[in-house]
N, C-alpha and C positions, 0 to 999 in steps of 0.2 A: 457329617453333613450328607442331607438325603440328596443325592443331583438324579435328575431327568432331563433328556437331553429334548431341546426344542428347535426346529429350522431357524425362526427368530432371532437364536442366539450368535447364528452361522455371520450374523451381521458384525455384534462387537468382536466375533474372537477372527473376522478378519480384518477389521479395525484396531485390533490391538499388535497383530502381525505387525500389519503396516507401519506402523508406528514403532516398535521394536523395529527394524529395519531403518528409520530413519531416523532414530536414534542414535545405529549405528555410524549412519553414517555422518550425521550432526558429531559423535565425539572422534570419528578418527579425523573429521577437518573442523576440530574445535580452534585452529588457528585464524581460520576465516571469519571475516567479519559478522553477525551475528547470529552464529554458531551455537554459544552455548546460552544465549538465550531461544534460542530455536527451540534446541533439547530439552529447556525446560518447558517448554510449549510443549513437544510430546513427550515429555513424561507423565505430563499431566493428562493430557488425552489416552496414553496408554494406561493409565492407573485408571479414569475414567471409565476404559473399555472394560478393563479386566471386571470389575465391579459389576458395571454392565450385564460383562456372560453369565460371570455366579448369580445375579438376582436372578437372571431369566430361569438358570439351570437347577438353581436349588429350590424343595420344596416343604422342608422347616422354614417357620413365618420369621422367626427371631434369628433367621440366618439371612431371610430375602431383606430385613430388615436393617441387619449389619453391611451388607454389601448396599445397600442404599446409602447409609451413611459413609457408606468408602467412598463413594461417589463424590462426594463433595469433598475428599479430600485432591483427587485429579481436577474437578473443577476451578476449585482453588488454584494450583498449581499454572494451571494454562492461563486463566485471567495475569497471572501474577506475570510468567513469561510474557504475553501476549504487550503487557506495558512497558516489560523491559525494555521491548523489541521496539516499541513505539519509540522508546525514548533516546534507543542508541540512533534511530533515525533522527531525529531531531536534535541532537548533542546535546537535551535538557538534564542529566543528570542532577538531580542537585536533593539533599541529605532528605528535605522537609518533605522534597515531590515523594520520594523512595517508600520514607515513615507512612504517609498518605496512603499509597499503592497496597501498603502490605498491613496494613491497621486493620481493614473489614475484613480480611480473608482470615487472619488473625482468631479476629474476634467472631469469624461463621463460626471456624471448627473448634472454636473454645463452647459455644453457645452446644453445636451438636455433638460433641464426643461426653462432654462435663453429664450431661446426664439431667440437667436445672429441666424442670418442666418441660416433659417433650413436647405437652403439647403446642408450647412456642414455634415448634417444628412441624408438628404432623396433627389433625385431629380427622375421626371419623374416618379412623384405619381400617380399611377389608380386602383380603383377598380374592381377587376373581378365579373361581375354573373354570370357566366355561371358554377357557383357551387352552392354544397347545401348550401354556407355561402356564405357572401363578400368579397372575397377575397383581400386583400390591398396585393400590389404590389409595388414595385420602384428600383429603382438603388440605389447604394452605393453612396454617396457625399465623399467628403476625410475626413472629422472627422471620419464616420463610418466603411470606408474603413481602414483607421489606428487602430480603435478599434476592427473590427475582428480581421485582422492581427495579433494585438497585443495579445490578447486574444488566439487565437491558436499557437503562438510563445511561449510565456509562456507554453502552456500546452503539446506543446512538448519536451518543455528542461524539462519539470518534469516527463512527461511520460519517458521518455530519461536515467534523473537519476534513479527514481526509477526499469528500467527494472535492470539497470547496477548495482543496490544495489541488487537488487532481484536475477541477477546471481553469486554474490560476497559474500554477506552474506550466513551465515548459524544459522538454530536454529529458535527460535521464530522470530527474526529480517527477516528470509525469512518470514516466515507467516504474520507479518507487512506489509509487501513489498507489498507483493502478495493481499492481503485486500485491500492498501492504490491503487494499480496499477487498480483491477480489478475496484473499485467505479469508477477511474477517465476515465479511458479508454471510456462506456458508453457516458457521458455529452460529451467529446472530439466527437467520432463519431458522436452524434447526432448534435451536432455544423456543425459540419462539412458536413454530409445531410443538416440541413437544410440550410447552403449558397450557398452548391449547385445544392440544389432540387433533389437530388440522392435519390428519396423513392417514387419511381413512384407504388409501390407495394399496396400503399396506397391512396397517394394523394401529387403530385411532391408540391402543394403548402401549403401540412399539413407543420408544427414546430412539430418536433418531441424531440424537447430539455424535456419538461416536460414526456415525455416516458422513457427517457434514463436515466433522474434526478430520475424517480421512482424508477429504479432499482439498480443506487446507494445507495439511501437513502435506501434500502431495504440490501443492501452488507454491506455496512456498519454497521446501525442498529446490522444485527447481531455480525460483527466484534468486535464492542465497549462494547455492554451489554451482549451479550454470552460469545463468544470468549476472549473478554477483552482486545483488541488490544490495546490497548491504556496504561494497566497497567505497572506500574512502576517496580511492583515484577518481574514477565518472563525478563524484559530491565538489571533490576539489577544482577539476574541471569545467564543471559550471560555475563554480565561485571566479575562477579566473577568466571564464567567459566574459561573465557580466561585469567586471573591473577594466574591460577592455575601452577607452573610450571612443575606439572606434567604428562607428557601425558598421554591424556583420550580419548580413543573412547565409543562411545554406541554400539553395536551391536545387530541384532535379532539373532534366532538362526541358522540361515545360516551363521554366524561371516558379514552379508551384515552392512555395517559401514553406523549409522544413523544419527550419530554427532560425533564432535571432537573438540577438543578444537584447540587456535591458538600453545600451545607447540607442541601438535602430527605433525601438519603440518612441523616442521624445525625433528623432529626426521627421517619423511620419506620421510627425500630430498625434498619436497615440491610435490611428485606425492599424496598425500591427499589433492586434492585442492576445491575437490565438495564430497558432500555424493552421497548413490546411485554406490559406486562399495566394492566389496567386498576384506576382508582381504588377502584373498589369491592371488589377483591381484596385491598388494603390498607388501605383504610379506609372499609366500607362507609356509615357514619355521616356523613361528609363528603361521599360520593359522592350520598346519599340528600339534603343539606341544598342541595347543588348543582344539582340536576335541580331543588328546589324555586324555586329560585331565578331559572333557566332558564325555568321556566313564568309567572315572575312571582307563586308562590306566596305568597313571602317577601321584604319589600323588601329583606332584606339578610340574609348567610350573620353566624350568631353566633359569637364567640372560642370560639376551641378550650380546649379545656386536657388539657395531654400532661401524663403522667410518665417522664420524663427523668434517669434514675442516679439515683434518689429523689426527683426531687426535682418538684415543681409548677412545669407553668410556664404562661402564655397566651398565647396567639397569635392577633392578627386575621387574618381570612379577607380577599383580595383578588380578586377574579375579573372579568375583564375582556376583551373581545373584541378580539381580531386587528385587526378592522374598525373603522375611525372613524364609518363610514356607519352610514343607519338599515337595511340589509339586514346581520343580523351574519354573521359567516364559522362558519364549520366549524371553525376553534380558535383553543382561549382560555387565559390568561395566567394561572394562579392562583400568588398567592403568600401565603405564610405570614410573616407579621411576629411578631417575637418582642417583646411588649408584657407581660412578667412584671414590672417595675421601676413599670410606669406605672399597672398593675394593685395591686401590693401598696400603691404610692404612694396610691390612693385605698383604698384599705382601711383604712391610717394614717388615713387623715383620717377617715376614718368612726369609729373605732375613738376617735380626742383627742375628735372633736364629741359622743358619747357621752357621754364620762366628764367 
């Protein structure tokens, strides 16, 4: 196998080293949630980069075709790993779904390596010698067109779902969706640029998937091993947080709403449908009372009277600082506890005593 160095091979070689380091980190931390799926992703990316490197430095046309085929192994393993990572995050491991995820990659490898009608994969194969490496170019065959369309369609659907989840979730789940979304966007855009050849500022024939995959691996390595993106504890926290029947708001020093549970959404008649708004915008009277309480102008915050679904309800207002020390924190927990039954009981007791 004749090999000739090209500067463009550096991108694939460097990416392979990054994937190798990430694989080692994932293996050593294999007990961390999501590490096994991440290991599968970076293994696939490493194989792809390995094949891309040798495709660039090879001069023999048969070997160039072999290494181009070899990259499909890496791509299919990467797709499987990403799918399992999403299943891990959404807790929807099902045998039928796993079978569906594995079906196409296995079929794809069979078509490629069986040698059955190579024109299904490539047509009009050419080797260009006007660059610093021997560039393999070809038109997509029917199977290749289907394969590329399938993968781009699946990634588009996944990205659309993740964007929707990111916009509708709050708290730790939103951070999870953001990490996953950023990671998937880079290889998706890299695949689009490779297929369309829209990477002119380096070379239109350069496969940028190893470069974009490198960014993905770094983002997810940070998310999984440092940020604990796949950890069950924050997920369980969100579930418990939303099961609490009291309305809970997390506020900063300016009463900006940083987080809230589902019960608080109903209390404010769906006006609280996203973070980043101030309490003054959705309930100015309560904001005014809280400010007076913080300035110690009042000893306690009066109970609230809210009309919900045509009924009068009473809520006790509890405001606590995050810090238990003498120096207060910038963050506050606002709890609205339903005391309607107690209030109505007091009213009935007063009426009975009067009569």
